[in-house]
N, C-alpha and C positions, 0 to 999 in steps of 0.2 A: 814125392813124385808130385808134378805140374798137374794141376789141372785142367780140361781142356779150357778153351776159347768155347764162350755163349757163342750159342746158333742166335745166326745172324738176324735180326727180325719180317718174319716176313713181306716179299717182294705186295706194292701197292698193285694190284690189277687192272684195267679200264673198268671203269665204272663202279671203283670203290673206295675206300675212306679207311685210315686207320685210324680204332678208336683206342688209347691208351691211358688204362685207367691206374694213374700208380697210388701210391700210401693204403696197397687194399692190405689187410692182415693174411698173417703165412693161411695157405692153404685152401683160398678163397675156389669160389668155385663162381664164372661169370657165366650168365645164359645170355643171347640173340633169341629173343621168339620161339620161347621155348628150348632149346639145344644147347646146351650144353659146347662152352667154344671153348678150348685150350693152349688155343694159339696165341701169342703176348707181339704186338699188340693188336688187339682181334681184328678184321677186317669186315666193315659194318658196306651195306649198298650204296651209294652213295645218294642221297635228295630221297629216299625210302622210311619210311616209319617204321621202327622198329621198336620194339620189350627190352628195355636192357633186366634185367637178373643180375645180383648178383649175393651171394651168401658164403656163411664162411662158422666154424664152431663158435657158440661163446657170444653171437653177433646179431642181431635182427638182420633179417632181407631186407633187402632195398631195391624197388621196382620207380624206373623210370621211363617215359616213350622219349626216343629221338628220334631226328631228324637230320643227319652228318651231311654235309657241302663242301668238306676239305677234313685234312687228319688234325684232330683235336685230341690233347687231354686232359679228361674229367677229373680230379681230383674227389672222387667219394667217399666221402668218411661213414663205416658203418658202428651203430650204436650198438654197444656191448647192454645183453639184456643180463 
């Protein structure tokens, strides 16, 4: 049996940018302003300050404030506990 092709990334809408987080451990959870976001890449309001938080079992939670105006990939590394 052949696996179905992966879903295409969500289309950026006017006023949004794509935030790609490569290198996250399997099962990592991504939060924007406290709300879990399951889509990949994550769509974020362009120019708005947002709080990014990433957590995964066995790793320390990482948070940072972002203000994005263009699509970006952030190589966020989580530290093992």
